[in-house]
C-alpha positions in Angstrom: -14.4 80.9 -55.7 -15.5 77.8 -54.1 -18.6 75.8 -56.1 -22.3 77.8 -56.8 -19.9 81.1 -56.8 -19.4 81.3 -53.3 -16.2 82.3 -51.5 -13.4 80.4 -51.0 -14.0 80.3 -46.5 -17.6 80.2 -46.8 -19.3 77.0 -46.7 -23.0 75.7 -47.7 -22.4 71.5 -47.6 -20.5 68.9 -47.5 -18.8 69.4 -50.7 -17.4 72.6 -49.2 -15.6 71.1 -46.0 -12.3 70.1 -45.4 -12.6 66.0 -45.6 -14.5 66.4 -49.2 -11.7 68.8 -50.7 -8.6 67.3 -48.8 -9.9 64.1 -50.2 -9.0 64.5 -53.8 -5.4 65.1 -52.6 -4.7 61.9 -50.5 -6.4 59.6 -52.5 -5.5 60.8 -56.6 -6.8 57.1 -57.7 -10.3 57.9 -56.7 -10.7 60.7 -59.1 -10.8 59.2 -62.6 -12.6 60.9 -65.4 -14.0 57.6 -66.6 -15.8 56.8 -63.4 -18.7 57.9 -61.2 -17.1 58.4 -57.9 -19.8 58.3 -54.7 -19.2 59.6 -51.4 -21.4 58.0 -49.0 -22.5 58.9 -45.6 -23.9 56.4 -43.1 -26.3 56.2 -39.9 -26.7 54.0 -37.5 -29.9 54.3 -35.0 -32.4 51.9 -32.9 -36.1 52.0 -32.6 -39.1 50.4 -31.4 -41.3 48.6 -34.0 -43.8 47.9 -30.9 -45.7 50.8 -29.6 -45.9 49.2 -25.9 -42.5 47.3 -25.7 -39.5 47.5 -25.0 -37.7 45.5 -28.6 -35.3 47.1 -30.4 -33.9 47.0 -33.7 -31.8 49.0 -35.8 -31.2 50.2 -39.1 -27.9 51.0 -41.2 -29.0 53.7 -43.6 -26.8 55.6 -46.2 -27.3 58.7 -48.1 -25.1 59.3 -51.3 -23.3 63.1 -50.6 -23.0 64.0 -54.3 -26.8 64.3 -54.7 -27.9 68.0 -53.5 -29.1 69.0 -50.1 -32.9 69.1 -51.0 -32.4 65.9 -52.3 -30.4 63.7 -50.4 -32.0 62.8 -47.8 -35.2 61.9 -49.9 -36.5 58.3 -49.3 -36.3 57.1 -52.5 -31.9 57.9 -52.5 -31.9 56.7 -48.8 -30.2 53.0 -48.8 -31.4 50.7 -46.2 -28.8 48.4 -45.8 -29.9 45.7 -43.5 -31.4 45.6 -39.9 -29.7 44.9 -36.5 -31.9 42.3 -34.8 -32.9 42.7 -31.0 -34.7 42.4 -28.8 -32.6 44.8 -27.3 -29.4 47.4 -28.4 -25.7 44.8 -28.3 -23.5 45.4 -25.3 -19.9 46.5 -26.9 -19.9 46.4 -30.6 -22.0 46.0 -34.2 -18.8 44.4 -36.1 -20.8 41.5 -37.2 -23.5 43.6 -39.0 -20.9 45.8 -40.3 -18.2 43.1 -41.6 -20.8 42.7 -45.0 -21.3 46.2 -45.6 -17.2 46.8 -45.0 -16.4 43.5 -47.7 -18.7 45.6 -50.1 -17.2 49.3 -49.5 -13.5 47.6 -50.4 -15.0 46.0 -54.0 -16.7 49.9 -54.0 -13.2 51.4 -53.1 -11.7 49.5 -56.3 -13.9 49.9 -58.9 -16.6 48.1 -60.3 -17.1 48.0 -63.8 -20.0 48.8 -65.5 -21.7 48.0 -69.3 -25.1 50.1 -69.4 -23.7 53.7 -69.5 -21.1 56.1 -71.4 -18.8 55.6 -67.9 -16.6 53.0 -67.2 -16.5 51.7 -63.9 -18.1 52.8 -60.3 -16.6 53.4 -57.1 -17.5 54.7 -53.8 -16.6 55.7 -50.2 -17.7 56.1 -47.1 -17.0 59.5 -46.3 -18.5 59.8 -42.7 -20.6 57.9 -40.0 -23.3 60.8 -38.7 -25.2 59.0 -35.7 -26.3 60.0 -32.0 -23.1 59.4 -29.5 -24.3 55.6 -28.1 -24.4 54.6 -31.7 -21.7 56.2 -33.0 -19.7 54.6 -30.4 -20.8 51.2 -31.0 -20.4 51.5 -34.7 -16.6 53.2 -33.9 -15.7 51.3 -31.1 -15.2 54.1 -29.0 -15.6 53.4 -25.2 -18.6 55.2 -23.9 -19.4 58.4 -21.9 -18.9 56.4 -18.6 -15.1 55.9 -19.4 -12.4 57.7 -18.3 -11.0 58.5 -22.1 -15.0 59.2 -23.4 -14.1 61.3 -26.5 -13.8 60.6 -29.7 -11.8 63.4 -30.9 -9.3 63.8 -28.3 -7.8 62.6 -25.3 -9.1 64.2 -22.6 -9.2 62.4 -19.3 -12.9 62.4 -17.4 -12.8 63.3 -13.8 -14.4 61.0 -11.3 -16.1 61.4 -7.7 -13.7 59.6 -5.6 -16.4 59.3 -3.1 -18.4 57.4 -4.8 -17.1 53.9 -6.3 -18.4 52.3 -9.9 -19.7 53.8 -13.4 -22.8 54.9 -11.7 -20.6 57.6 -9.8 -20.6 61.2 -10.9 -18.4 62.0 -13.4 -16.9 65.5 -14.5 -16.5 66.3 -18.3 -15.4 70.0 -17.4 -12.7 71.3 -20.2 -10.5 74.1 -18.8 -7.7 72.8 -20.6 -7.6 71.3 -24.1 -6.8 67.6 -24.4 -4.1 66.7 -27.1 -6.3 65.8 -30.7 -6.3 62.3 -31.2 -4.7 61.3 -34.8 -5.8 58.9 -37.4 -2.8 57.4 -37.3 -2.8 56.7 -33.7 -6.2 55.2 -33.2 -5.7 52.4 -36.1 -2.9 51.6 -34.1 -4.6 51.4 -31.1 -7.6 49.1 -32.4 -4.6 46.5 -33.6 -3.4 46.5 -30.0 -6.4 45.4 -29.1 -7.5 43.4 -31.5 -3.8 41.2 -31.4 -4.2 40.9 -27.1 -3.4 37.3 -26.5 -6.1 37.2 -23.6 -9.9 39.1 -22.5 -7.8 40.7 -19.3 -4.6 42.1 -21.7 -8.2 43.4 -24.0 -9.5 45.2 -21.4 -6.5 46.6 -20.0 -5.3 48.1 -23.6 -9.4 49.6 -24.1 -8.7 51.5 -20.5 -5.7 52.6 -21.5 -6.6 53.8 -24.6 -10.1 54.1 -24.4 -10.8 52.4 -27.8 -11.4 49.1 -29.5 -10.7 47.2 -32.8 -13.6 48.3 -35.3 -14.5 46.8 -38.8 -14.4 50.4 -40.1 -10.3 50.2 -40.0 -10.8 48.3 -42.7 -11.0 50.8 -44.7 -7.8 51.9 -46.2 -8.8 55.5 -46.5 -11.4 56.3 -43.7 -10.1 58.7 -41.1 -11.0 56.8 -37.7 -11.1 60.7 -35.7 -12.2 63.2 -38.8 -15.2 60.9 -40.5 -16.8 59.9 -36.7 -19.6 62.6 -36.6 -21.3 64.0 -33.5 -24.8 64.6 -34.6 -25.6 67.7 -33.4 -29.4 67.4 -33.3 -28.5 65.1 -30.1 -26.0 66.7 -29.1 -27.0 70.1 -28.6 -31.6 69.6 -29.0 -32.0 66.9 -27.1 -29.0 66.8 -25.0 -28.1 70.0 -23.9 -30.7 72.2 -24.7 -33.1 70.2 -23.2 -30.7 69.4 -19.7 -30.4 73.1 -19.5 -33.9 73.9 -19.8 -35.4 71.2 -17.2 -32.4 72.6 -14.6 -33.8 76.2 -14.9 -37.3 75.0 -14.2 -36.2 73.5 -11.2 -34.4 76.8 -9.9 -37.2 79.3 -11.2 -39.4 80.0 -7.8 -43.1 78.3 -8.6 -44.5 81.9 -8.3 -43.0 82.8 -11.0 -43.5 79.6 -13.3 -47.3 81.1 -14.1 -45.5 83.8 -15.6 -43.6 81.5 -17.5 -45.8 79.6 -19.6 -48.2 82.7 -19.9 -45.6 84.1 -22.3 -45.2 81.0 -23.8 -48.9 81.0 -24.8 -48.9 84.5 -26.1 -46.3 83.9 -28.9 -48.2 83.0 -32.5 -46.3 81.0 -34.4 -47.2 79.6 -37.7 -48.8 76.5 -38.6 -46.0 74.5 -40.0 -43.9 75.4 -37.0 -44.2 72.6 -34.6 -45.6 74.5 -31.5 -45.1 73.3 -27.8 -48.1 71.5 -25.8 -49.8 73.6 -23.8 -50.1 71.6 -20.8 -46.4 71.9 -19.5 -46.2 71.3 -16.1 -42.9 71.7 -14.4 -40.0 70.0 -15.9 -41.1 66.5 -16.2 -43.6 68.3 -18.8 -41.1 68.7 -21.2 -39.6 64.8 -21.3 -41.7 64.2 -24.7 -41.0 67.0 -26.7 -39.0 66.6 -30.4 -35.8 67.3 -30.8 -37.3 70.3 -33.9 -39.9 71.3 -31.1 -36.1 71.4 -28.5 -35.2 73.8 -31.2 -37.7 76.4 -31.2 -37.8 76.4 -27.6 -34.6 77.4 -28.0 -34.4 79.8 -30.7 -38.0 81.2 -30.2 -39.6 81.3 -26.5 -36.5 80.8 -24.2 -35.2 83.9 -23.7 -37.7 85.9 -23.8 -40.3 83.3 -21.6 -37.3 83.5 -19.1 -36.2 86.8 -19.5 -36.2 88.9 -15.8 -38.2 85.7 -13.8 -34.7 83.3 -13.9 -31.9 83.9 -11.7 -28.7 86.2 -13.5 -26.2 83.4 -13.6 -28.7 80.5 -14.9 -30.4 83.0 -17.6 -27.0 84.0 -19.0 -25.8 80.3 -19.2 -29.6 79.8 -21.4 -29.2 82.7 -23.3 -25.7 81.7 -24.6 -26.8 78.3 -25.2 -30.0 79.7 -27.5 -27.5 82.0 -29.4 -25.2 78.9 -30.2 -28.4 76.9 -31.3 -29.2 80.2 -33.5 -25.7 79.8 -35.2 -25.7 76.0 -35.7 -28.7 76.2 -38.0 -28.0 78.8 -39.7 -27.8 77.4 -43.8 -24.6 79.0 -44.7 -21.7 79.4 -42.4 -18.3 81.6 -43.2 -15.0 81.4 -41.4 -16.3 84.3 -38.6 -19.4 82.8 -38.2 -17.4 79.5 -37.4 -15.2 81.6 -35.1 -18.0 83.6 -33.5 -19.7 79.9 -32.8 -16.6 78.7 -30.9 -16.3 81.6 -28.9 -19.6 81.6 -27.7 -19.9 77.8 -26.9 -16.5 78.0 -24.7 -18.2 80.6 -22.6 -21.0 78.6 -22.0 -19.1 75.8 -21.3 -17.6 78.4 -18.2 -20.8 79.7 -17.6 -22.7 76.6 -16.8 -19.9 75.8 -14.7 -20.3 78.5 -12.7 -24.1 78.2 -12.5 -24.1 74.3 -12.1 -21.3 73.2 -11.0 -18.7 70.4 -12.8 -20.4 67.9 -12.0 -23.4 68.2 -14.3 -21.5 68.7 -17.3 -21.9 66.2 -19.0 -20.1 64.3 -21.9 -22.5 66.5 -24.7 -20.9 69.1 -23.3 -17.6 68.4 -23.8 -18.5 67.1 -27.5 -19.9 70.3 -28.3 -16.4 72.1 -28.0 -15.6 70.5 -31.0 -18.4 71.1 -32.9 -16.6 73.8 -34.8 -13.9 71.4 -36.2 -17.1 69.1 -37.7 -18.4 72.1 -39.4 -15.0 73.0 -40.9 -14.6 69.3 -42.3 -18.7 68.9 -43.0 -20.0 72.2 -43.1 -22.6 73.5 -42.0 -25.3 70.6 -39.9 -27.6 70.7 -42.5 -26.2 68.8 -44.9 -25.5 65.4 -42.1 -27.7 65.7 -38.8 -29.7 63.3 -38.3 -33.6 64.7 -38.8 -33.3 62.7 -42.0 -32.6 59.2 -40.6 -35.2 60.2 -37.6 -38.3 60.0 -40.1 -36.6 57.0 -41.6 -37.0 54.9 -39.0 -40.8 56.1 -37.7 -41.2 54.7 -41.1 -40.1 51.8 -40.8 -41.3 51.3 -37.0 -45.0 51.7 -38.7 -44.7 48.8 -41.4 -47.1 46.0 -40.2 -45.2 43.0 -38.8 -46.7 39.8 -36.9 -44.7 39.9 -34.0 -42.5 37.1 -35.7 -39.4 37.5 -37.5 -39.8 41.2 -37.3 -36.3 42.1 -38.5 -36.7 40.0 -42.0 -41.1 41.5 -42.7 -39.6 44.6 -42.3 -36.9 44.5 -44.8 -39.1 42.1 -47.0 -41.9 44.8 -46.8 -40.0 47.8 -47.2 -38.5 46.3 -50.7 -41.7 45.5 -51.8 -42.6 49.4 -51.2 -39.7 51.1 -52.8 -38.3 48.6 -55.5 -41.9 46.4 -56.4 -44.0 49.1 -56.4 -45.0 52.3 -58.7 -41.9 54.1 -57.6 -39.3 54.4 -60.6 -36.0 52.8 -59.5 -32.7 55.0 -59.6 -31.1 54.5 -63.1 -27.5 55.2 -63.1 -26.9 56.1 -67.4 -30.3 58.2 -66.8 -29.7 60.0 -63.4 -25.5 60.3 -63.7 -25.5 64.2 -65.9 -28.0 65.4 -64.2 -28.6 64.1 -60.5 -25.0 62.2 -58.9 -22.1 64.8 -59.6 -18.7 63.3 -58.8 -17.1 63.4 -55.7 -14.6 65.5 -57.2 -16.5 67.6 -60.0 -15.6 71.4 -59.4 -18.9 72.3 -61.0 -21.8 71.9 -58.5 -25.2 72.7 -59.6 -26.4 74.7 -57.3 -30.0 73.2 -55.4 -33.3 74.7 -53.8 -31.1 76.7 -51.4 -30.0 79.0 -54.3 -31.3 82.2 -52.6 -29.0 81.7 -50.0 -26.1 82.4 -52.3 -27.4 85.5 -54.0 -28.3 87.0 -50.0 -25.3 86.4 -48.9 -23.7 87.8 -51.9 -25.9 90.8 -51.3 -25.1 90.6 -47.4 -21.5 89.5 -46.6 -19.7 90.6 -50.2 -17.2 93.6 -49.1 -16.3 94.7 -53.1 -19.7 94.2 -54.4 -21.9 97.3 -54.8 -24.8 96.2 -52.5 -27.5 98.7 -52.9 -27.5 98.5 -56.6 -27.7 95.0 -56.0 -30.5 95.4 -54.0 -32.2 97.0 -56.7 -31.4 94.6 -59.4 -33.5 92.0 -57.1 -36.4 94.3 -56.5 -36.3 94.3 -60.0 -36.3 90.6 -60.4 -33.5 90.7 -62.0 -32.3 87.7 -61.0 -31.9 83.3 -62.6 -33.3 80.5 -60.7 -34.8 82.0 -58.1 -38.2 81.5 -57.8 -41.0 82.8 -55.8 -44.4 81.7 -56.1 -47.6 83.5 -55.0 -50.4 81.3 -53.6 -54.3 82.0 -52.7 -56.2 83.9 -51.4 -55.7 86.2 -54.4 -57.7 89.3 -55.7 -57.4 90.5 -59.4 -57.7 94.2 -60.7 -57.8 95.8 -57.2 -57.4 99.3 -57.3 -54.6 100.6 -54.2 -55.5 103.9 -51.9 -53.3 106.4 -51.9 -51.0 106.1 -49.4 -50.0 102.8 -50.8 -50.0 104.3 -54.6 -47.1 106.9 -52.7 -45.0 103.8 -51.3 -45.0 102.6 -55.1 -44.0 105.9 -56.3 -41.0 105.6 -54.2 -40.4 102.3 -54.7 -40.4 102.9 -58.5 -38.0 106.1 -58.7 -35.5 104.2 -56.3 -35.1 101.2 -58.0 -35.8 102.4 -62.1 -33.2 105.0 -61.6 -33.4 106.2 -65.0 -33.9 109.3 -67.3 -37.3 108.2 -68.7 -40.7 108.3 -66.8 -41.7 105.6 -64.6 -45.5 104.9 -64.4 -47.2 102.6 -61.8 -50.2 100.9 -62.5 -52.5 102.0 -59.8 -54.3 98.4 -60.0 -52.7 95.0 -58.9 -53.4 91.9 -58.3 -53.5 91.0 -54.9 -51.9 87.8 -52.7 -52.5 86.2 -49.0 -49.5 84.2 -49.2 -46.2 84.0 -50.6 -43.3 80.6 -51.3 -39.6 81.9 -51.6 -36.6 81.4 -49.9 -37.6 77.5 -48.9 -40.2 79.1 -46.6 -44.1 80.3 -46.9 -44.9 83.5 -46.3 -48.5 84.8 -44.6 -50.3 88.4 -44.8 -52.3 90.0 -42.6 -54.5 89.7 -46.7 -54.6 86.0 -45.8 -57.0 83.8 -43.5 -54.3 84.1 -40.5 -51.4 86.2 -40.0 -49.4 83.6 -38.2 -45.8 83.3 -40.4 -46.7 87.3 -41.7 -43.9 89.1 -39.4 -40.2 89.0 -41.6 -36.9 90.1 -41.1 -35.3 91.9 -43.8 -31.7 94.0 -44.2 -31.5 97.1 -45.8 -28.7 98.3 -47.6 -27.5 102.1 -47.1 -27.1 103.8 -50.1 -24.3 106.4 -48.8 -22.3 104.1 -46.6 -23.4 100.3 -48.4 -23.7 99.4 -44.6 -26.6 97.0 -43.9 -29.6 97.6 -41.1 -31.8 94.9 -40.0 -35.4 95.5 -39.7 -38.4 93.6 -38.9 -41.8 94.2 -40.2 -45.6 92.9 -40.8 -46.1 92.0 -44.3 -49.7 93.6 -45.4 -50.0 91.6 -48.6 -48.1 90.0 -51.7 -49.3 92.3 -55.3 -48.1 92.2 -58.9 -47.2 95.6 -60.4 -46.8 96.3 -63.9 -44.6 99.4 -64.0 -44.0 101.0 -68.3 -40.8 103.3 -68.7 -41.1 106.0 -71.2 -37.9 106.9 -73.2 -36.8 109.5 -75.4 -35.6 108.3 -78.7 -34.8 110.3 -82.2 -37.6 108.0 -83.7 -39.7 109.5 -80.8 -40.9 107.6 -77.3 -40.2 103.9 -76.3 -42.4 102.3 -73.8 -40.5 99.3 -71.6 -43.2 97.1 -69.5 -42.0 95.4 -66.4 -44.1 92.7 -64.2 -42.7 93.3 -60.7 -43.8 90.1 -57.8 -43.6 93.1 -54.6 -44.6 93.1 -51.1 -46.0 95.5 -49.0 -44.7 95.5 -46.0 -45.0 97.8 -42.6 -41.6 98.2 -40.5 -41.6 98.2 -36.8 -39.7 100.8 -35.4 -37.2 100.0 -32.4 -37.7 100.3 -28.6 -34.2 100.6 -28.7 -31.6 101.3 -31.5 -29.1 98.5 -30.4 -29.7 95.2 -29.2 -30.9 94.0 -25.7 -27.8 93.0 -23.7 -29.8 90.8 -21.0 -31.3 88.4 -23.7 -29.3 89.1 -26.7 -32.9 90.0 -29.3 -33.9 93.5 -30.7 -37.2 94.7 -29.6 -39.5 96.3 -31.4 -42.9 98.7 -30.5 -46.3 99.5 -32.0 -45.0 102.0 -34.1 -44.4 102.2 -37.9 -41.6 103.8 -40.2 -42.9 105.1 -43.6 -40.2 104.8 -46.1 -39.1 101.6 -47.9 -42.5 100.0 -47.5 -42.5 97.9 -50.8 -39.5 95.7 -51.3 -39.4 92.0 -53.3 -40.0 89.1 -51.0 -37.0 87.2 -52.2 -35.1 90.0 -50.2 -36.8 88.5 -47.0 -34.3 86.4 -44.5 -36.5 84.6 -42.0 -39.9 84.7 -40.2 -40.1 86.1 -37.3 -41.9 85.7 -34.0 -43.1 88.7 -31.6 -42.8 87.7 -27.7 -44.3 90.9 -25.5 -41.4 91.5 -23.1 -44.1 92.5 -20.1 -42.3 95.8 -19.4 -44.0 98.8 -18.0 -45.1 101.8 -20.2 -46.0 101.4 -24.3 -45.9 97.8 -25.7 -43.0 96.1 -26.8 -41.8 92.7 -28.3 -38.8 90.5 -28.2 -38.1 89.7 -32.1 -37.2 86.1 -32.1 -36.5 84.0 -35.4 -37.9 81.4 -36.6 -35.8 78.5 -37.3 -35.9 76.9 -40.6 
């Protein structure tokens, strides 16, 4: 079993990936019982410190991989190593700015003695660089997207449009045959070959032949120049492929149908904490200012129900596959089967996109997407390393006031003043070692705020577990470290009606399967919202019902199989249940308090997933059974999108991204 009780073929974070696991085998000297061994993640990205100026600077930022995923990217744990000065991005490389960092990393690799702790030495290793593609190319010194060998993971040769000359000509990264993979040893030899070139002319010939120049990262003896360079999935898929393909769809849809697309978009009601799309979108140009979060929402929630039946078939099939890919890469836990499914979807989309739009519209993003499964195998699900947090940090840095002179030094000075010389407590090695910073090779990593995902994974994927009994134990609240909190509005001592009480009685008989008598108190405490599983759910009892549509899986008692259902949460409540047993000394009573939800489950329009959109369809009717359950079993919030089909009202169900 892997850490956190997950099977070996299941990944939840970077610690479950191949890079982390293999590092101990290839670098045994790093595993010292007297050392605090720390893994580091580097990000480099450019931002504008002025709203109305093209002046750009870049921050070198690092995160501690050992920290739990819910702590790793917080501002107090993010190290800003330095600012690369403007006014523009450096052309070619940033080796000059990486050199001091590499010197420090070499010292940390050998270990730095400490005296104020039970540990004797601190060691650290750079285990990954996660950035968007242009920044990653500058750090690693692979050539950019206009080079013939533009890929950092394989030796794929891009195709050029021979009718045009120069770098401005069209290029195609359509990959029908996989190219040989690059290796760490090969790239290091090529970097040294470039460094030893006798002239600039020879150096240019070498870089064109190999597709790589010399990077300061080569000096780190443990750093893998192929695997440890992470092309950020957020930029590749959301700001790259999704943005590009949606704009192409809007260009290929009839003007007479655009109004229907916007009408459907406006009909989808999302929770207030989900970033909604602007209401004044007019054509492809109106989408240029969307954030990565909004593009994720568009792909997961809007695209398929809004374009269904309005877009030519070849374009819609390609878009639908891309949306399914985005849903998969946003999963917090992924198994080997999930990675295999993602691999199939990405390759199928690659072919369909080429068939729909032509090979010249396939940019390097579409080629790098073919390598995302390898990156996930090496580092786990993208939640652990994608660049959302670094983009937020860039936004914070860009808002630091300055007088327009010596901008870079002002940003660093004021950042240090705010983080180090304010009331913010500094991280203390001796105090935090046992609770926050786990050794890099630890086999018992504490479970963090994603505990719920582990419990749910056990319930819904374990091949040997009695799922129905485990489901009942969750409904009874027999779980540790799985918090649930009911939120206002609330109302105490509410007497339920007959229909609700009948559902409560059925729930108690099923869950408390004992020989004793079960009595449920008809007086309940009622609540409008609930915080559980990393999300806040609403209900009809709240002032707004946004966020009240939910997905849950039910275990069928006889077959132990799973069936998804989608429902509307009517209210949350606390219930007191009394069990009465006959004993040799008379009757014995046990009282339990349950945190539950009352949910009406929507009937399916058709029992199978709609083949066109890949979404479930439901209607306005409701099932009568299983209306009481623990909110811990909620998988996700959902949104309902009208199908626009004739007859009784029906809806597509789209799961909201986390």
